[in-house]
DRENFI-964903 format. One record per residue (C-alpha): residue number from 1; residue in one letter; x, y, z. Coordinates in steps of 0.02 Angstrom, whole numbers, plus 50000, padded with zeros to 5 digits. Example, Ala and Ser with C-alpha at 12.3 -4.5 7.8 and 13.67 -1.06 7.14 Angstrom:
2
REC   nr  rest      u      v      w
REC    1     a  50615  49775  50390
REC    2     s  50684  49947  50357
***
This chain:
157
REC   nr  rest      u      v      w
REC    1     a  49729  50963  51540
REC    2     a  49703  51058  51367
REC    3     l  49914  51015  51353
REC    4     r  49904  50841  51380
REC    5     a  49756  50812  51267
REC    6     a  49860  50908  51141
REC    7     e  49997  50760  51174
REC    8     m  49887  50620  51175
REC    9     t  49763  50670  51008
REC   10     r  49773  50586  50847
REC   11     d  49734  50756  50755
REC   12     k  49909  50774  50684
REC   13     n  49895  50625  50596
REC   14     r  49735  50649  50536
REC   15     t  49758  50793  50389
REC   16     p  49649  50777  50254
REC   17     l  49726  50786  50051
REC   18     h  49728  51003  50018
REC   19     w  49596  51042  49927
REC   20     s  49714  51147  49808
REC   21     n  49892  51299  49840
REC   22     a  49803  51421  49910
REC   23     v  49815  51478  50039
REC   24     n  49779  51351  50223
REC   25     g  49750  51227  50071
REC   26     g  49600  51280  50018
REC   27     f  49524  51238  50148
REC   28     s  49497  51393  50239
REC   29     p  49496  51597  50182
REC   30     a  49681  51679  50211
REC   31     n  49600  51772  50375
REC   32     v  49543  51615  50455
REC   33     e  49671  51496  50580
REC   34     p  49638  51320  50547
REC   35     w  49595  51233  50690
REC   36     l  49765  51097  50645
REC   37     p  49910  51169  50545
REC   38     v  49916  51135  50372
REC   39     n  50069  51060  50284
REC   40     p  50162  51175  50188
REC   41     n  50168  51057  50033
REC   42     y  49996  51111  49973
REC   43     a  50079  51233  49885
REC   44     e  50219  51109  49790
REC   45     g  50061  50976  49721
REC   46     i  50028  50917  49858
REC   47     n  49844  50953  49837
REC   48     a  49692  50869  49738
REC   49     k  49660  51020  49609
REC   50     d  49868  51013  49558
REC   51     q  49877  50804  49552
REC   52     q  49700  50782  49433
REC   53     d  49804  50830  49339
REC   54     n  49974  50727  49354
REC   55     p  49917  50571  49261
REC   56     i  50065  50480  49374
REC   57     s  49991  50573  49539
REC   58     m  49951  50484  49688
REC   59     l  49768  50536  49672
REC   60     n  49760  50464  49492
REC   61     y  49861  50290  49554
REC   62     y  49730  50270  49684
REC   63     k  49564  50309  49575
REC   64     r  49681  50176  49438
REC   65     l  49670  50063  49589
REC   66     v  49471  50056  49637
REC   67     r  49445  50082  49428
REC   68     i  49502  49922  49413
REC   69     r  49428  49818  49592
REC   70     k  49272  49897  49523
REC   71     q  49285  49829  49361
REC   72     t  49367  49640  49425
REC   73     p  49226  49535  49495
REC   74     a  49356  49391  49577
REC   75     l  49421  49546  49667
REC   76     i  49249  49585  49726
REC   77     e  49203  49449  49791
REC   78     g  49335  49321  49756
REC   79     e  49382  49187  49835
REC   80     y  49575  49242  49935
REC   81     k  49727  49103  49909
REC   82     p  49888  49164  49990
REC   83     v  50035  49077  49866
REC   84     h  50224  49092  49917
REC   85     e  50204  49100  50109
REC   86     k  50364  49075  50133
REC   87     a  50430  49259  50047
REC   88     d  50518  49365  50196
REC   89     d  50517  49518  50038
REC   90     y  50345  49547  49962
REC   91     v  50154  49447  49969
REC   92     a  50062  49363  49837
REC   93     f  49915  49325  49822
REC   94     l  49758  49253  49723
REC   95     r  49576  49305  49709
REC   96     y  49464  49188  49604
REC   97     t  49319  49170  49540
REC   98     p  49258  49008  49422
REC   99     a  49255  49143  49302
REC  100     q  49414  49230  49342
REC  101     t  49590  49210  49429
REC  102     v  49689  49382  49478
REC  103     l  49844  49384  49554
REC  104     v  49901  49523  49688
REC  105     v  50100  49525  49690
REC  106     l  50148  49672  49840
REC  107     n  50340  49692  49849
REC  108     y  50406  49767  50009
REC  109     s  50589  49755  49990
REC  110     p  50704  49883  49873
REC  111     n  50723  49673  49793
REC  112     h  50695  49618  49608
REC  113     h  50648  49478  49618
REC  114     e  50613  49345  49482
REC  115     l  50458  49223  49548
REC  116     k  50373  49083  49469
REC  117     f  50206  49052  49490
REC  118     s  50132  48890  49451
REC  119     v  49915  48878  49452
REC  120     p  49842  48742  49378
REC  121     d  49778  48807  49181
REC  122     k  49818  48960  49166
REC  123     k  50001  48986  49101
REC  124     t  49990  49201  49078
REC  125     a  49948  49346  49168
REC  126     r  49886  49482  49076
REC  127     i  49951  49632  49194
REC  128     l  49789  49736  49240
REC  129     f  49892  49857  49351
REC  130     s  50076  49907  49380
REC  131     s  50160  50026  49488
REC  132     a  50306  50010  49376
REC  133     g  50219  50051  49223
REC  134     r  50237  49909  49126
REC  135     s  50231  49916  48941
REC  136     k  50206  49736  48911
REC  137     k  50022  49667  48943
REC  138     d  50057  49477  48934
REC  139     e  50206  49382  49021
REC  140     p  50219  49207  49066
REC  141     l  50185  49146  49226
REC  142     s  50306  49040  49260
REC  143     q  50450  49199  49239
REC  144     l  50375  49335  49311
REC  145     s  50497  49479  49367
REC  146     l  50448  49627  49506
REC  147     g  50522  49763  49515
REC  148     a  50600  49846  49688
REC  149     f  50438  49934  49788
REC  150     e  50312  49857  49616
REC  151     v  50126  49829  49641
REC  152     l  50069  49689  49515
REC  153     i  49891  49633  49486
REC  154     a  49863  49535  49349
REC  155     e  49738  49419  49279
REC  156     l  49781  49250  49237
REC  157     a  49737  49157  49060
***
C-alpha cells in the first residue's frame, strides 16, 4: 500500500520554494531527514533568500506582477474582452472599467510578432510590465512588437 501511495501521490510536485541555501533548503536542521527529498538546486540560487536580492529572479518577477495587479483597477475588477481570438501563438485580451483599459498579451511561442490592435479612442500603450524588460514606456497601439515568450501588460490611452 505504501508503494502504491508513493506512486500515486503528488507530493513530489508540491515542493515549495526553499527558504535559503542552508542544508535542506532551510526547512529543517541538518541532522533531520525531511519528509520529502529536497531538490539540490536550493544551493544554486533557487531559494527565497537568494532571490530576494536578485532583481530579475522569479520571486521578484511575481512580486512585480502582484504589485501591478493591486495598483491597476481594470485588472482587479474590469470586464474581460478577448482580442485576436484566432491567434495560435499568443493570447491577447483587454480588461477594462469606464476609467481604465488594460491590454494583456502572452506570447507562448519562440516567434517575434508585430501586432496591430484597434481599440476605439485608444492610440497608445503605456507599458506597465514587460518580461522582456522594455526601456520604452509608450508605444503606438497600431504597431506593437512582442518578443519571443514575452508577457506584456499595458494601459491604453
